[in-house]
KOLTIGU-855456 format. One record per residue (C-alpha): x, y, z; residue in one letter; chain; residue number from 1. Coordinates in steps of 0.1 Angstrom, whole numbers, padded with zeros to 4 digits. Layout:
<rs>
R       X       Y       Z   kolti   drenvo   domi
R       X       Y       Z       a        A    NUM
...
</rs>
This chain:
<rs>
R       X       Y       Z   kolti   drenvo   domi
R    0697   -0647    0018       x        A      1
R    0720   -0617    0012       x        A      2
R    0752   -0618   -0006       x        A      3
R    0784   -0622    0015       x        A      4
R    0804   -0591    0023       x        A      5
R    0841   -0584    0026       x        A      6
R    0838   -0568    0060       x        A      7
R    0814   -0563    0089       x        A      8
R    0812   -0525    0083       x        A      9
R    0796   -0530    0048       x        A     10
R    0772   -0556    0062       x        A     11
R    0761   -0532    0089       x        A     12
R    0756   -0504    0064       x        A     13
R    0735   -0527    0042       x        A     14
R    0713   -0538    0072       x        A     15
R    0708   -0502    0083       x        A     16
R    0697   -0492    0048       x        A     17
R    0670   -0518    0049       x        A     18
R    0660   -0515    0086       x        A     19
R    0622   -0515    0090       x        A     20
R    0625   -0492    0120       x        A     21
R    0639   -0465    0097       x        A     22
R    0611   -0468    0072       x        A     23
R    0579   -0472    0093       x        A     24
R    0565   -0457    0124       x        A     25
R    0544   -0474    0151       x        A     26
R    0507   -0464    0151       x        A     27
R    0509   -0451    0115       x        A     28
R    0481   -0462    0092       x        A     29
R    0484   -0474    0056       x        A     30
R    0460   -0486    0029       x        A     31
R    0474   -0519    0016       x        A     32
R    0465   -0548   -0006       x        A     33
R    0468   -0583    0009       x        A     34
R    0495   -0603   -0009       x        A     35
R    0492   -0636    0009       x        A     36
R    0462   -0649    0028       x        A     37
R    0466   -0659    0065       x        A     38
R    0483   -0693    0070       x        A     39
R    0498   -0713    0098       x        A     40
R    0534   -0705    0087       x        A     41
R    0527   -0668    0093       x        A     42
R    0511   -0675    0127       x        A     43
R    0477   -0671    0111       x        A     44
R    0485   -0636    0098       x        A     45
R    0482   -0623    0062       x        A     46
R    0512   -0608    0045       x        A     47
R    0517   -0575    0026       x        A     48
R    0545   -0550    0018       x        A     49
R    0547   -0514    0031       x        A     50
R    0576   -0492    0021       x        A     51
R    0595   -0523    0010       x        A     52
R    0591   -0539    0044       x        A     53
R    0574   -0573    0048       x        A     54
R    0544   -0567    0070       x        A     55
R    0523   -0594    0087       x        A     56
R    0487   -0583    0091       x        A     57
R    0466   -0596    0120       x        A     58
R    0430   -0602    0110       x        A     59
R    0404   -0583    0130       x        A     60
R    0367   -0592    0130       x        A     61
R    0367   -0600    0093       x        A     62
R    0385   -0625    0071       x        A     63
R    0414   -0614    0049       x        A     64
R    0420   -0627    0014       x        A     65
R    0445   -0621   -0014       x        A     66
R    0439   -0590   -0034       x        A     67
R    0417   -0574   -0007       x        A     68
R    0422   -0537    0001       x        A     69
R    0424   -0529    0038       x        A     70
R    0435   -0502    0062       x        A     71
R    0461   -0513    0087       x        A     72
R    0477   -0498    0117       x        A     73
R    0514   -0506    0126       x        A     74
R    0516   -0521    0160       x        A     75
R    0552   -0535    0161       x        A     76
R    0583   -0530    0141       x        A     77
R    0614   -0553    0140       x        A     78
R    0646   -0548    0121       x        A     79
R    0634   -0567    0090       x        A     80
R    0596   -0568    0093       x        A     81
R    0565   -0552    0108       x        A     82
R    0533   -0563    0124       x        A     83
R    0500   -0545    0116       x        A     84
R    0464   -0548    0127       x        A     85
R    0437   -0547    0100       x        A     86
R    0413   -0520    0111       x        A     87
R    0390   -0516    0081       x        A     88
R    0381   -0532    0048       x        A     89
R    0383   -0508    0018       x        A     90
R    0367   -0530   -0009       x        A     91
</rs>
């Protein structure tokens, strides 16, 4: 949870600074390391961080596990997170 602010202008400025849409582009590809394995609380997706943005990784035809290096493609970007598809295993 973020710290309270004195006014809405400061809160807006802080949100824009951390907006995932300002940091990532749809269809861009990244090499990442899986930080959390897929679980039900993440809708069956693994979790990693790209450009300081929490990114949920959809498993493809292969299983994902913590510490695994994979190439992902960004498929959707929200204001505070992104969704990516695992397209290749790099290990």
